[in-house]
N, C-alpha and C positions, 0 to 999 in steps of 0.2 A: 580863474577864478585867481585871482593875486597872492601870493607868498602873505602868509601869517607872519609880522613879527612877534620873535618870541625873547625876551630878553634874559640876558644871562651872567653869570656871575664869571666876574676879570678876576683871573688872579694873580696874587700881589708877588709879582717872579721878583723885587725890590724891596728892600728896606728903605722908604723913603728919609727916614728918621737918621740910616746910619751916613759916615762920610766916606762915602764911595766914588767921587769923583772931585779929588784933590786940585785936578787939574784943569777941569772945567770943559774935558774933551767931549764933552755927550754921550761919553760910552758909560752906562751903567753895570757894575760891577752885578754878578746873580747873586741875592743875597736873600734868601725869602724870610719875610719875617717870623720874629722867632715863635708866634700864635700860630705859624703855619705847619709848625711842628707838633703841636699840641690840638686845634682843630681841626675836622676833617670837612672836607667840601663836597659837593653835588653834581652829578651829571648825569642825565638819564635815568634818575631812580637809585644810583649807584652815591654811596659816598665811598670818598679816597683820601688817602693824603699817603707825601712823601716824609721817611723817615732817613736817617743821617743825614754829615754834611758832606760826604763824598762815597763812593759807590756806593751810593743811593738804592730802596726800597720802594717800590710802590705798593702801597695796601690799600685794598677793597672791600667794602662790602660789597655784594652782589644782591642786590632780590630775587626774590625766587623766581623761577622763567626767563630772567634777565642775562645774557653774555658780556663778557671783557674777549676782547679780542686783543692774540700780541703774536710778539714773532717768538720762532722756532729756538726754545734754550733758553726761555724770560725766567722759568717755573722757577720760586725756591719754596714756599709752600701754598696749601692750599687745605680749605675745609673737606671729608671725603662728601658733600653734595657736591662738589662740581667737578664734572664732569666735561673732559675732554674730546674734543673732536678736531678733526684738519680739512681743510677747503684745499683742494689743488688747484688753484690759480691758474694753471696752464691749462685747464679747461676750460674757462669761464669766458673762452673767448676775445673779443677787443677788452674791454675791461681787466681781464685777466693777465693777458700780455701785457698792457700799460705796467702794471704794478707792478711785474720785471722788472720792463725796462724802465722802472725808478728806480731799480735796486736792490728789491725787497726779494723773498725767498719765493719760491714756486708755490711754496705750502703755508699757508695761514692756520695759525692756530685759536678753533675757539675754545672759551672756556665757560661752563652754561648753568648754571647753576637750578638743579632737577630739584632740589628740593624742596619743601614746603615754608620756610623761613630762610632771612637772610644770611650770606657763608660767607666768609674769608678766603682771600687770596692775594698774597705776596708775588710782585713782579719785580726780577732785578735785571739789568745791561745786563751782556755778553761780555764786557768788558768793563777793568774800570773806569767808570762815568758817574756822571751824575743825569738824572730826569727831569727833563723841560717840560712842564705843562702848558697847553695851549688850548685856550678855548675861541674857537671860532662866534665872531661877533660879541667876543672881550679883549680878549688881548690880541687878536686879529681882529680886522677894523671889518664890519658887518660887510657881505657884499665882495670883501677878498679872499684869497689862496695864500697857501704858504708854497713857495718853492723851497724843497729839503736837500741835503747832500746826499746823495744815493746812499742807505741804509740808514738813516737818521733815525724813522719810527720804531720805536720799540713797542708801543700798545697803544690802543684807540677804544673811547666811549663813544655811545649814541651812535648819529650817524654822521660816517666820513666816508669821503669820497677820498683813496688812494688812486693816481695815476702818475701817469710820467710827461712833464716838460718839457720839450724838444727844443734842443737852441740852433737856430737855423742860422746863426752868423757864424760862419767857420772861423773868424778871429776869436771871435770871446769861447766859443765851442771848444779848438785848442787850445787855448792859451790863457784861458778864463780861471782854471784849477778846477770847474766843474763838471766836464763833459757834456758829451751830445746831451744824454738824456738826466736828467733830473727830476726828484720825486714832488708831484705835484697833492696838493695836502689842501680838501675844502668841505665844508660842512654839503653833504647831500639836497640838493634843493629841492623844498622843499617838504624837506624831513624833520626828524626831532634835531635839537640844540647838539651838537657833540662837540670834541675835543681828541686831542693828540697828545702820546708821550712820548720826546722822544729824548733818545741817549746821545751825550756828548760829555769829553773827555779836558780834565781841567778846569782853568776857570773860564768859567761863561760869561761875558758881558753881553750888553744890548742895548740898543740907541735908534733912535728914532726919528731918521732923516727928515727936515722941513723939507717943502718944494724945489726942486732944483740943487737942493742941497748933495757935496761930492764928497765922499772919503776915498781914500787908497787904502785896500786891506792885501794881507796875504790870503788869497781864492783857495789856497788845502786848508784855513782855518774859518774858514764859513760854514757856517752849522743851515743857517738856514734864512729867508728875508720874505716880506712879506712881495706879491706878484705887482704890488705898483711900483717898486725897486728897478731901475736898469740896470744892467751887469754892460761890461764897457773894459778896457784893458788900456794901459799905457807904458811906454818902454820905461825900464827899469834904472838906465841910466846908458854912458855910453859903453860901449862894446868890453873895454877894459871891466866896468863895473856888472853888467851881464855875464861875463864869464866869471869872475872872481866874488862877485857880491851874495852871493848863497839864494838870491832870488831869482836868478833867472835872468830870462830876456823881457819877461813882462809882467806886472804889475797889476793887479785888480782894482776895479776900481767901482762903486755902489754909488747910483742917483737915486734920489728921493723926489716923493716925499714916501714915507714906509717903513716900517722898522726891521733892524737887520740884528741876529742874532754869532755869536762870534764864539770860538773853542779855542784854547790857549794848547790845548793837547790832544789831537786826532786819535782817531786809533791807528793811521796807518804813522804818525811821525812817534808813536808810543812805540808800535813794532820794533820798528826802525833804532829808537835808543834802546830797547832793550837786546835787541841783536846787536848790537853795535859791542852793546858792556860785554858780553855774555862770549861774542869776539875776542875782546882785550884782554878779558878775563883767561881766556883760555891760551893766548897767545904769549903770555907771561911766566911761560916757563915753570906755571905750578903744576906738578905731576903727583902729588900727594893722593889726590884722589877724594882729598875734603870736599 
C-alpha cells in the first residue's frame, strides 16, 4: 500500500517583505514574520510558537495523551499535567546507536500530557541560541532528509526518525568540518507528519541552492542541509594562506540542489570566545577580586 501524502504547514523562516539580502547573495536572514510571534502553529495536534529574538523559548500546548520529545536540560517551565520520562536510547539496538553516533545524548526526554485537557510546556536551548523549526514535507522538500551538525537537535513533534549519516569520503570526513557522523533527521516512513526544532547560535542564514549551484562556506558554521546537497572541499589557498589565513588548509563547498542553513556563532566558537576573554581578563593584572 502506497504512502499517503499529507499536506503540512510550511513555517515562514524569513520575512519576505524585509530587505534581508541587499547584496543579492541568495542567503536569506532568519527573520521570522512578526505574525509568527503572535500566532501559533500546529503539528501532530500540538500548538507551538517561538518567543524572543535571541536565546529563544519554544512554547507548546500539548493535547491530552500526546508527547513532545526533547533533549536533556532544555525544560524551562511546564504544566503540572506534563510528566517527564526518559528513554535510554543506548538499549534500543541499532536505532539507539545511530542516534548516539549522530551526536545526541544516550538519554531522550519525553514529556507526556497525562491530564484531560491541553497542557503547556516551555523549552529553551542549553546555550545562547535561536530555535529553528523545520517541517518535513514543508520547509524540507517531500522525500528529503536533513543532515545536521552533531548536537543540533533540540526537540521534535510528530513522527521523526533520528539517526546518523556516515561520511564515507576520507577527504570530506577529515577536512569538511562536520566529522565522520552527522545527524540524519527525517519523517518516519508511513507515519504522521513530523517536525524538528534545531538550536543554533548567532545570526542564522539560509540559501536554497539550485541544481549544480556551488557555494564555499566555513564548515564549522554549517548548521544543517538537505540530503540532496553534496559536500566537498577546496584548498583554502597557497601554503602561506593556509598557515596564517585562519581557515586552515581546506574550505567546505556545498553543491545543490537543496537548502543549507548556516549559523554565525556555533557553540564551539562561542565557548572559545568566552574562554579567550576570561583568560585575557585574568592576565590583565587585576587582582582586586572584583
